[in-house]
N, C-alpha and C positions, 0 to 999 in steps of 0.2 A: 504493500500499500504506499503510495507516495504521499508527500506532505500535503498536497492540495486535497487529495481524497480524504485523508485523515482529518484535515481542518473542516471539510464539508460535513463529515460524519459527526464531528463534535457539535456543529451548529444544529444539525438535524436532531440529535438526541437530546439537545437542550441542557446539557450539563458538561461544562468544561472539565469538571473534576474527575468524572468517570466516563471518559469518551466512549468506551466500549461496553459500559455496564449494561445498557438496556439490550444491546445486541446479544448479550450472553443469555438473555431470558427469551430469546426468539425461538420459534419452532425449528428453525433450520439448524440450531445448535443442540437440539434434543432436549431442551429444558422447558420448564413451564412457560407458557406464552406470557407475553407482557401484559396482555389484557386480563389475565386471570390473577395477576398480582395486584392486590387492592392498594389504592393510593390514599390510605387513611381509613376511616370508619372506627367504630367503637373499640374493637379488639386491638386495632393498631395503636390508637392513642392511649388506651389502657396500658399497652405494653411500654409505650414511651414514658407514661407516668411511672410505671414500676421501675423501669431502668433509671429514671431521674432520681427516684428514691434510693436506689442502690448506689448510684454515683455520689449523691448527697452524703450518705452514710459511710462510705468507704474512702474513695479518692479525695472527697471533701475533707474527710477527718485527718488524713495524713498531711494536708496543707496546714494544719494547725500545729505542725512540729516546731514552728518558730517559737511558740509558747513554751513547749518542752525544752527546746534548746536554751532558752533564757533561764528557766527554772533549774534545769540540770546544771548549767554552768555556775550559776550563782549559789545554789542551795543543795539540791538533792544528790548530785554526783559531783560535788565540788573538789573531790580529790582526783578527778579525771580532767584532762585538758579539753579545750573546745573542739580541737581537731578530733580527739577520740570520741567524744560525744557525738560529733557530726556524722560519724559512721552509722549510727542508728538511723538517722533520717535519710542518709544516702542509700542505705540498703533498702528502705522502704520504697523510695522513689525508683530504684533500679528494677525491682522485680516485675512490676506490671509490663514493662517494655521488654525485658529479657525473656520472660515467659511467653511473650506474645506470639512467637514463632510456633510454639507448641499448642497454645490454647486456640489460636486462630485456625489451625488445621483441624483440631478436635471439634471446634464450632461447625466448620464446613461439613464434618462427618456426622453431625447430628447429636453431639454430646452437650448441648447447651445447658439443660437443667442439672446435669450431673456436675458440670463445672461450676455453675453458680451455687448449687447446693453445697458442695465441698468448700468452695471459697467462702461462703457465708459462715459456715460452721467454724472454719479455721480462723477467719478474721475476728469474729465475735469472741470465740474462746480465748484467743491470745490477748484481746483487749481486757477481758476480765482478769487474766493472769497478770497483766501489767499492773493492775491495781494492787496486787499482792507483793510487788517488788519492793525490797528494802533499800533504804538510803545507802548510797555508796556501794551497792552491789551491782556493778556495771553489767555483769554477764546476765543477770535476771532481766534487766531492762532490754538488753540487746536481743536476747532469745525471744522474748514476748513481742516487743514492739518492732524491732528490726526484721528478725527472721519470720516469726509467726504471722504477724499482720502483713508483712511484705508478701509472703507466699499466698496468703488468702486473697489479697488484692490482685495478685498476679493471675489467679484463676478467675477472677471476676471481671477484670477490666476489659479485655478484648471482646469476649462474648457479649457483655452488656452494651458495649459501644457498637457492636456489629449487628445487633438484633433488628434494626430498621430495615435491613435488606430483605427481610421476610414480609414486610408489611407496606413498603413504600416504593414508588417508581420515581417520579420527578420531584417529590418532596422529601426525598430521603436525606439529602444534605441538611435541610432545615431541621428534620427530626433528630438527626445526630447532634446538631447544635443545641437543640433543646435538652437533650440528654446531658451533654457536657455542661450545660448551665447548672445542673445539679451539683456538680463539682464545686462551682463557685458559691453556690448557696451554702453548702456544707462548710466550706472554707470561710464563710462569713459568720456562721452560727457557732461552730465549735471553739474557735479562738476566744470569742467573748465568753462563752460558757466556762471554759477551763480557767481563763484569767480571773473570773469572779469566784469560781468555786474552790480553786486550790487554796487561796489564802483563808477562806472561811471554814471549809469542812476538811481540809487536808488533801493530800495528794491521792490517797486510796479512795476516799469518798468521792472526789471529783471525777476520777477516772471511771469508777463503777457507775456513777450517775450518767456520764456520757455513753458508757457501754450499753446501759439499758435503753437509752434513746436509739443508739445505733441498732440494736437488736430488733426493736419494734419496727423501725423503718425499713430495714433490710428484709425482714420477714414479710412485711406487706408488699414490698417491691418484688420479691420472688413469686408471690401469689399472683400478682398482676401480669407478669411477663408471659407472653405466649409465643410459640414458634409455629411455623408452617412448613409443611413438607413441599420442597421444590424438587420434583423428580427429575431424573436424567436417564436418557436411554442411548445416547449417541457415544461413540468412542472418544470423540473430541472433548466431550465434557470431563473425561477421566484423564486427559493428557496432563502431565506434569509440566510446570513452567521450566523454561530453560534458564536455570539460575546463572550459568556462565555468560549468557547474553547480557545480563544486568551489568556486569563489570566491563562491558564494551560500550555501554551507553554513557556518553559524556555527561549529559545533564543529571542523570541519576547518580553517577559517581560524585559529581560536585555536591549535590544535595546530601548524599550520604556522609561525605567528609565534613560538610558544613554542619550537619546534625550532630556529628561527634564533637566538633569544636564548641558549638553553642551550648551543649549540655554541661561543659565545665563552668559556664558563667551564668546561665539562665536563671537558676534558682537561688542566687546569692541573696536578693532581698527577702524572699520567702523565708529563708532560714535565719538571717542575721539582722533584719531591720529592727526587730523589737529589741534585741539586745543593744544594738547601736543606739537606739533612741533612749533607752533607760540609762546608758552610760554617758549620754550627752545631755542629761538633765532635762529632757523633754518631759512634760507632765506624765506621770506614770499611767494614769487612766487612759490618756490618749495613746500612749505607746502600746498599751494592751490592745487598743482598737485598731492599730495600724494594719495588722494582718487582716482584720475583718474588712477594713476599707479596701485594701489591696485586692482581696479575693472577691469581694462583692463587685468591684469594678471589672474583674475578669469576666464575670458572667455577661455583663454588658458588651464587652469586647467580642466574646464568642458569638453572641446572637447577631450583633450588627455585622461583624466580619463575614459570617456564613451567609447572611442574607445578601450583602452587597456582592460577594464573590460569585453568586449565581449568575450575575450579569457582567461583572468586570474581570473575573478570573482570579483564581486562588493565588497564583504566582504574583499577579499585580498588587495584591494586598499584603501577603505574608512577607515579602521582601522588605518594603518600608517598615512594616511592624518590627522586624528583626532589628533594623538600624535604630529605630526609636528606643527599643528595649535597651540596647547597648548605651544609649545616651542617659536613660533614666538610672542605670546602675552607676555611671559616673556621678549623677546628680545626688546620690546618697551622700556624698562628701559635703554637700551643701545644706544638709539638714541641720538646722540649729534652732528652729522655732516650730511651734505647732502647725503653723500654716505651711511651711516647707515640707513637713512630714506628711501632711495630708496631700499636698500637690504631688509629691513623688509617688506616694502609694497609689493615688488614682491613676496617674499616667502609666506607671508600671503595670498595674492591674489590667487596664483596658488593652494595652498593646501586647502584653505577654499572653493574655487570654486569647486574643485574636490570632497571634502567631501560633500557639499550640494547636488550635483547632484547624487553622488553614494549612499548616505545614503537612498534616496527615493527608488532607485532601490533595495537595500539590503533589505529594509523593505518589499517591494512588493514580493521579492523572497521567503519570509517566508510563503507565502499563500499556503494552502493545496488544495484550489480550486480557480478557476478564480474569482469567486464572492467575495472572501475574500480580494483580493489584495487592492481594494480601501478602504475597511473598516479598514483593518489593518494600512495602511498608514495614513488614515485620523485621526484615534484615536491617533496614536503617534504624529502626527503633531499638533493636538489640544492640547495635553498635553504639548508639547514643547512650544506652543504659550503662555502658562501661565508663563513660564520662560522668554520667550522673552519680555513679558510685564513688568515684574518686574526687568529685568537685568539692563537696563540703569539707572533707578532711584536709584537702590541699589548702583551701581557703582558711580553715582553722589554724593550720600550721603556719601559714603566712601571717595571720593575725597575731599569733604568739600570746603569751600570758600578759603581755604589756599593751595589748590591743592597738596595734599599728594598722589602722583601718585602710590607709592608702594602698597597702600591698595587695590584699585580697580584692579590693575594688578595681585596681588597675588590672590585675590578672584576669578577673571575670569580664570586665567591659571590653578588654582588648580581644579576647577570644570570641566574644559575641560579634564584634565588628569584623573580625576575620571571617567568621562564618557568614555574615550578611553579604560580604563582597563575593563569596563563593555562590551564594543563592542568587545574587544579581547576575553573575556570569551564567548560571544555569538558566535563569529566566530568559536571558538574551538568546541563548542557544535554542530554547524551546520555541520562542517566537519566531526565529528564522526557520526552524524545522516545520512549523505549522502554517507559516506565512500569514500570521495574524498577530496583532498586538494584544488580543484578548486571551491571555494564557493564565 
């Protein structure tokens, strides 16, 4: 297929993000016909609502780690360095992306409810176990919060994010954006909840209270989510993607390397902004709300970004978002007042939220066949998970016990800018290949 034909097909299908996605559902490929896949309806939106609750309760919860990082560093694990403590949060963030290669394949093979059931059980059990961890018993916190909750989230994340494929055609991208907004809502609620409860009822009581809330929401979410059987009879539907060809695709290679670099800096504000604010004498109550402001703004960025990208292209939006994220990380150094803290939190939240949502769509849009979309996205996310794992500990080591903030901020922002230029290069190559600026 030449670039002109490919560009034409993108326009006909109505979604730049998944240029071949609807074709994969046509009778000529042996799968369920496009007309038989509903584009909404009660069951579809009930499933989206259930997936929203799961994302709210799980991925939204781990975005509250900045509260834990601050509390552990100053009080609960104060015999451990900030770098060592950061391994807990890094491990949590790594697992959903690292396990995505496996869980994505199992989702395609029909194991959705098994994955979400096991993930729910492991995540909630580990959260309750965290409430029993003793002060300065690092291994107890790491095993429950880092390993246990990370593995549980790893089983839940990709299946929950992928479920709209069973219920939507042209509104699939928007439905995915709605599900991802649950992440931002949870990341708005849980930091506030923990910041208020830990000083009043203690660490164990606060964690258990949040665990009961998580258990209730994620249980309801699992009950609401429904799958549909999409049958396949042709041999082509069972063909495996040519993994080797991915590494001969210039734009994909640039995006993959860019995703690796950006993962070293992207989450710096999420993990450290509350600690930074407290140590710079910003009002403690506002500092506690900084994560909530940041994460709530992320939901706005996800919804607006996904909506606009349907007409303007995911590459055209996520590339400038990446550059702006790098600028907001540098801007952390300028936080000296309550107003500056709020401004940086809002800007980072909006543009990082949009970046995270749109980057996955951009990666999937590079697929040449429908079967490649999951594999291309999974490989890139798995590579970026290695950066996510090492990022916070490296930042903590650069910070040192004397809190030299310029070092980790310069490290994080610089790598985000490097990644942004790689994404820009990839965007230019894709535009040339497709002979259109809407990419």
